[in-house]
N, CA, C and O atoms as a GROMACS GRO file, in nm:
protein
  312
    1MET      N    1  10.715  10.972   7.656
    1MET     CA    2  10.605  10.836   7.654
    1MET      C    3  10.521  10.823   7.782
    1MET      O    4  10.399  10.838   7.781
    2LYS      N    5  10.613  10.784   7.923
    2LYS     CA    6  10.532  10.792   8.013
    2LYS      C    7  10.458  10.922   8.091
    2LYS      O    8  10.502  10.957   8.200
    3GLU      N    9  10.394  10.960   8.058
    3GLU     CA   10  10.245  11.010   8.037
    3GLU      C   11  10.175  11.007   7.991
    3GLU      O   12  10.068  11.058   8.025
    4THR      N   13  10.200  10.927   7.852
    4THR     CA   14  10.133  10.884   7.758
    4THR      C   15  10.034  10.724   7.898
    4THR      O   16   9.924  10.693   7.941
    5VAL      N   17  10.146  10.691   7.903
    5VAL     CA   18  10.141  10.499   7.986
    5VAL      C   19  10.030  10.576   8.103
    5VAL      O   20   9.911  10.544   8.107
    6GLU      N   21  10.082  10.669   8.183
    6GLU     CA   22  10.070  10.678   8.304
    6GLU      C   23   9.847  10.720   8.354
    6GLU      O   24   9.760  10.699   8.439
    7MET      N   25   9.888  10.818   8.160
    7MET     CA   26   9.683  10.836   8.135
    7MET      C   27   9.651  10.706   8.085
    7MET      O   28   9.541  10.681   8.135
    8LEU      N   29   9.681  10.622   8.025
    8LEU     CA   30   9.592  10.564   8.020
    8LEU      C   31   9.588  10.362   8.163
    8LEU      O   32   9.498  10.279   8.177
    9VAL      N   33   9.691  10.368   8.211
    9VAL     CA   34   9.679  10.314   8.298
    9VAL      C   35   9.561  10.338   8.416
    9VAL      O   36   9.502  10.257   8.487
   10LYS      N   37   9.551  10.546   8.404
   10LYS     CA   38   9.509  10.558   8.523
   10LYS      C   39   9.296  10.590   8.464
   10LYS      O   40   9.188  10.595   8.524
   11ALA      N   41   9.326  10.598   8.370
   11ALA     CA   42   9.188  10.574   8.290
   11ALA      C   43   9.086  10.424   8.331
   11ALA      O   44   8.971  10.383   8.347
   12LEU      N   45   9.247  10.381   8.331
   12LEU     CA   46   9.216  10.188   8.352
   12LEU      C   47   9.105  10.167   8.484
   12LEU      O   48   8.984  10.155   8.504
   13VAL      N   49   9.211  10.171   8.543
   13VAL     CA   50   9.205  10.154   8.696
   13VAL      C   51   9.071  10.299   8.760
   13VAL      O   52   9.019  10.402   8.717
   14ASP      N   53   9.076  10.162   8.955
   14ASP     CA   54   8.984  10.229   9.029
   14ASP      C   55   8.973  10.357   9.142
   14ASP      O   56   8.895  10.431   9.202
   15ASP      N   57   9.160  10.309   9.118
   15ASP     CA   58   9.181  10.404   9.283
   15ASP      C   59   9.370  10.514   9.189
   15ASP      O   60   9.486  10.502   9.230
   16ALA      N   61   9.332  10.582   9.098
   16ALA     CA   62   9.427  10.643   9.060
   16ALA      C   63   9.549  10.694   9.015
   16ALA      O   64   9.623  10.711   8.918
   17GLU      N   65   9.520  10.720   9.228
   17GLU     CA   66   9.662  10.751   9.287
   17GLU      C   67   9.728  10.733   9.332
   17GLU      O   68   9.816  10.798   9.388
   18ALA      N   69   9.680  10.520   9.307
   18ALA     CA   70   9.724  10.460   9.355
   18ALA      C   71   9.917  10.452   9.247
   18ALA      O   72  10.036  10.464   9.278
   19VAL      N   73   9.838  10.424   9.124
   19VAL     CA   74   9.954  10.438   8.945
   19VAL      C   75  10.074  10.506   8.993
   19VAL      O   76  10.073  10.612   9.055
   20ASP      N   77  10.200  10.425   8.954
   20ASP     CA   78  10.319  10.470   8.999
   20ASP      C   79  10.381  10.391   8.821
   20ASP      O   80  10.403  10.277   8.780
   21VAL      N   81  10.386  10.526   8.766
   21VAL     CA   82  10.476  10.458   8.613
   21VAL      C   83  10.665  10.517   8.608
   21VAL      O   84  10.718  10.615   8.557
   22ARG      N   85  10.684  10.475   8.635
   22ARG     CA   86  10.862  10.445   8.597
   22ARG      C   87  10.918  10.411   8.462
   22ARG      O   88  10.897  10.324   8.378
   23GLU      N   89  10.983  10.498   8.474
   23GLU     CA   90  11.107  10.462   8.300
   23GLU      C   91  11.193  10.464   8.240
   23GLU      O   92  11.200  10.529   8.136
   24GLU      N   93  11.296  10.387   8.291
   24GLU     CA   94  11.388  10.323   8.268
   24GLU      C   95  11.499  10.336   8.134
   24GLU      O   96  11.456  10.388   8.031
   25LEU      N   97  11.583  10.307   8.135
   25LEU     CA   98  11.689  10.357   8.017
   25LEU      C   99  11.725  10.162   7.987
   25LEU      O  100  11.758  10.090   8.082
   26GLY      N  101  11.714  10.120   7.877
   26GLY     CA  102  11.702   9.967   7.876
   26GLY      C  103  11.942   9.956   7.877
   26GLY      O  104  12.024  10.032   7.824
   27ARG      N  105  11.965   9.814   7.972
   27ARG     CA  106  12.134   9.758   7.846
   27ARG      C  107  12.203   9.816   7.732
   27ARG      O  108  12.317   9.853   7.706
   28ASP      N  109  12.064   9.807   7.661
   28ASP     CA  110  12.082   9.833   7.490
   28ASP      C  111  12.150   9.981   7.480
   28ASP      O  112  12.264  10.009   7.442
   29GLN      N  113  12.024  10.086   7.535
   29GLN     CA  114  12.103  10.212   7.516
   29GLN      C  115  11.900  10.235   7.384
   29GLN      O  116  11.827  10.334   7.379
   30ARG      N  117  11.892  10.171   7.348
   30ARG     CA  118  11.765  10.190   7.236
   30ARG      C  119  11.619  10.078   7.332
   30ARG      O  120  11.503  10.054   7.298
   31SER      N  121  11.688  10.040   7.441
   31SER     CA  122  11.513  10.012   7.465
   31SER      C  123  11.493  10.082   7.590
   31SER      O  124  11.597  10.111   7.649
   32VAL      N  125  11.355  10.123   7.656
   32VAL     CA  126  11.337  10.133   7.749
   32VAL      C  127  11.192  10.100   7.760
   32VAL      O  128  11.095  10.106   7.685
   33ILE      N  129  11.233  10.041   7.963
   33ILE     CA  130  11.174   9.962   8.046
   33ILE      C  131  11.020  10.025   8.103
   33ILE      O  132  11.038  10.040   8.224
   34ILE      N  133  10.896  10.063   8.073
   34ILE     CA  134  10.822  10.115   8.124
   34ILE      C  135  10.720   9.985   8.284
   34ILE      O  136  10.635   9.897   8.272
   35GLU      N  137  10.783  10.036   8.393
   35GLU     CA  138  10.761  10.008   8.520
   35GLU      C  139  10.595  10.081   8.558
   35GLU      O  140  10.576  10.202   8.569
   36VAL      N  141  10.492   9.981   8.573
   36VAL     CA  142  10.306  10.064   8.648
   36VAL      C  143  10.312   9.945   8.740
   36VAL      O  144  10.344   9.828   8.717
   37ARG      N  145  10.258  10.028   8.896
   37ARG     CA  146  10.278   9.977   8.961
   37ARG      C  147  10.086   9.974   8.963
   37ARG      O  148  10.041  10.053   8.881
   38VAL      N  149   9.996   9.908   9.029
   38VAL     CA  150   9.885  10.010   9.045
   38VAL      C  151   9.809   9.945   9.241
   38VAL      O  152   9.884   9.870   9.304
   39ALA      N  153   9.698   9.976   9.295
   39ALA     CA  154   9.727   9.905   9.379
   39ALA      C  155   9.621   9.760   9.355
   39ALA      O  156   9.532   9.763   9.270
   40PRO      N  157   9.639   9.670   9.419
   40PRO     CA  158   9.660   9.514   9.448
   40PRO      C  159   9.502   9.490   9.420
   40PRO      O  160   9.495   9.394   9.344
   41ASP      N  161   9.384   9.533   9.448
   41ASP     CA  162   9.293   9.548   9.388
   41ASP      C  163   9.264   9.590   9.192
   41ASP      O  164   9.173   9.539   9.126
   42ASP      N  165   9.342   9.668   9.147
   42ASP     CA  166   9.317   9.692   9.018
   42ASP      C  167   9.452   9.628   8.911
   42ASP      O  168   9.501   9.661   8.803
   43MET      N  169   9.470   9.542   8.993
   43MET     CA  170   9.592   9.489   8.922
   43MET      C  171   9.522   9.400   8.774
   43MET      O  172   9.563   9.407   8.658
   44GLY      N  173   9.379   9.300   8.840
   44GLY     CA  174   9.287   9.251   8.756
   44GLY      C  175   9.247   9.369   8.625
   44GLY      O  176   9.236   9.332   8.509
   45LYS      N  177   9.233   9.474   8.656
   45LYS     CA  178   9.150   9.565   8.542
   45LYS      C  179   9.232   9.581   8.477
   45LYS      O  180   9.220   9.604   8.357
   46LEU      N  181   9.366   9.570   8.553
   46LEU     CA  182   9.524   9.616   8.431
   46LEU      C  183   9.520   9.500   8.289
   46LEU      O  184   9.520   9.535   8.171
   47ILE      N  185   9.516   9.387   8.329
   47ILE     CA  186   9.510   9.324   8.257
   47ILE      C  187   9.388   9.218   8.218
   47ILE      O  188   9.412   9.101   8.186
   48GLY      N  189   9.295   9.256   8.223
   48GLY     CA  190   9.239   9.159   8.213
   48GLY      C  191   9.256   9.070   8.196
   48GLY      O  192   9.355   8.999   8.213
   49ARG      N  193   9.068   9.035   8.117
   49ARG     CA  194   9.112   8.838   8.098
   49ARG      C  195   9.133   8.815   8.041
   49ARG      O  196   9.113   8.878   7.937
   50GLN      N  197   9.220   8.654   8.045
   50GLN     CA  198   9.337   8.604   7.996
   50GLN      C  199   9.381   8.748   7.934
   50GLN      O  200   9.322   8.789   7.833
   51GLY      N  201   9.490   8.828   7.998
   51GLY     CA  202   9.602   8.905   7.967
   51GLY      C  203   9.570   9.039   7.838
   51GLY      O  204   9.649   9.124   7.797
   52ARG      N  205   9.378   9.009   7.783
   52ARG     CA  206   9.349   9.149   7.656
   52ARG      C  207   9.413   9.235   7.703
   52ARG      O  208   9.526   9.236   7.653
   53THR      N  209   9.395   9.324   7.789
   53THR     CA  210   9.419   9.459   7.837
   53THR      C  211   9.552   9.520   7.832
   53THR      O  212   9.598   9.629   7.797
   54VAL      N  213   9.610   9.377   7.895
   54VAL     CA  214   9.780   9.484   7.889
   54VAL      C  215   9.848   9.393   7.775
   54VAL      O  216   9.972   9.395   7.774
   55ARG      N  217   9.768   9.296   7.658
   55ARG     CA  218   9.840   9.211   7.529
   55ARG      C  219   9.825   9.362   7.421
   55ARG      O  220   9.915   9.406   7.350
   56ALA      N  221   9.614   9.448   7.445
   56ALA     CA  222   9.691   9.586   7.324
   56ALA      C  223   9.669   9.659   7.410
   56ALA      O  224   9.558   9.712   7.409
   57LEU      N  225   9.788   9.701   7.545
   57LEU     CA  226   9.923   9.759   7.557
   57LEU      C  227   9.985   9.755   7.513
   57LEU      O  228  10.011   9.857   7.450
   58ARG      N  229  10.058   9.659   7.500
   58ARG     CA  230  10.235   9.579   7.468
   58ARG      C  231  10.172   9.570   7.324
   58ARG      O  232  10.260   9.541   7.243
   59SER      N  233  10.065   9.582   7.274
   59SER     CA  234  10.045   9.654   7.127
   59SER      C  235  10.087   9.762   7.051
   59SER      O  236  10.178   9.788   6.973
   60LEU      N  237   9.978   9.822   7.104
   60LEU     CA  238   9.956   9.983   7.121
   60LEU      C  239  10.194  10.040   7.136
   60LEU      O  240  10.273  10.097   7.062
   61PHE      N  241  10.197  10.003   7.213
   61PHE     CA  242  10.377   9.992   7.247
   61PHE      C  243  10.458   9.957   7.102
   61PHE      O  244  10.528  10.033   7.035
   62HIS      N  245  10.432   9.844   7.082
   62HIS     CA  246  10.463   9.752   6.937
   62HIS      C  247  10.473   9.823   6.833
   62HIS      O  248  10.570   9.808   6.759
   63ALA      N  249  10.374   9.916   6.806
   63ALA     CA  250  10.340  10.040   6.706
   63ALA      C  251  10.446  10.128   6.705
   63ALA      O  252  10.517  10.165   6.613
   64VAL      N  253  10.445  10.167   6.870
   64VAL     CA  254  10.493  10.379   6.844
   64VAL      C  255  10.687  10.266   6.865
   64VAL      O  256  10.802  10.302   6.839
   65SER      N  257  10.638  10.146   6.914
   65SER     CA  258  10.838  10.124   6.870
   65SER      C  259  10.916  10.124   6.712
   65SER      O  260  11.031  10.147   6.672
   66LEU      N  261  10.824  10.097   6.667
   66LEU     CA  262  10.856  10.110   6.533
   66LEU      C  263  10.893  10.203   6.482
   66LEU      O  264  11.008  10.206   6.436
   67LYS      N  265  10.778  10.343   6.471
   67LYS     CA  266  10.738  10.419   6.401
   67LYS      C  267  10.891  10.518   6.482
   67LYS      O  268  10.958  10.594   6.412
   68GLN      N  269  10.919  10.498   6.625
   68GLN     CA  270  11.037  10.564   6.678
   68GLN      C  271  11.147  10.507   6.702
   68GLN      O  272  11.236  10.555   6.773
   69GLY      N  273  11.154  10.355   6.624
   69GLY     CA  274  11.294  10.354   6.622
   69GLY      C  275  11.333  10.290   6.731
   69GLY      O  276  11.438  10.247   6.682
   70ARG      N  277  11.333  10.248   6.842
   70ARG     CA  278  11.336  10.212   6.935
   70ARG      C  279  11.218  10.230   7.090
   70ARG      O  280  11.167  10.326   7.147
   71ARG      N  281  11.215  10.037   7.117
   71ARG     CA  282  11.211   9.913   7.213
   71ARG      C  283  11.128   9.938   7.325
   71ARG      O  284  11.170   9.913   7.439
   72TYR      N  285  11.016   9.983   7.306
   72TYR     CA  286  10.941  10.065   7.428
   72TYR      C  287  10.905   9.831   7.528
   72TYR      O  288  10.891   9.727   7.464
   73ILE      N  289  10.904   9.844   7.658
   73ILE     CA  290  10.884   9.715   7.689
   73ILE      C  291  10.814   9.718   7.814
   73ILE      O  292  10.876   9.722   7.920
   74LEU      N  293  10.689   9.715   7.806
   74LEU     CA  294  10.576   9.752   7.899
   74LEU      C  295  10.595   9.598   8.065
   74LEU      O  296  10.601   9.476   8.056
   75GLU      N  297  10.597   9.675   8.168
   75GLU     CA  298  10.662   9.559   8.318
   75GLU      C  299  10.497   9.612   8.418
   75GLU      O  300  10.469   9.721   8.469
   76ILE      N  301  10.431   9.502   8.414
   76ILE     CA  302  10.405   9.552   8.551
   76ILE      C  303  10.441   9.531   8.627
   76ILE      O  304  10.509   9.434   8.592
   77VAL      N  305  10.462   9.546   8.753
   77VAL     CA  306  10.526   9.473   8.862
   77VAL      C  307  10.386   9.585   8.977
   77VAL      O  308  10.310   9.681   8.987
   78GLU      N  309  10.464   9.430   9.048
   78GLU     CA  310  10.323   9.365   9.209
   78GLU      C  311  10.375   9.483   9.353
   78GLU      O  312  10.318   9.477   9.462
   0.00000   0.00000   0.00000
């Protein structure tokens, strides 16, 4: 899943080299927290107007969660 998130985020931003994606297991062992860091100039592109882009990414992860039986949580870290 980490590779997929990294590919999607790199396609959205201008500075693809600054993209850092980390994946860690949640406390309940059923959830996966995906942390995304981008360059400060690309933060707006990742979030989108009124949060539409990040909301679409989170909806995509929710659909994957239902199929895999594991909860994916997307966090944008400054």
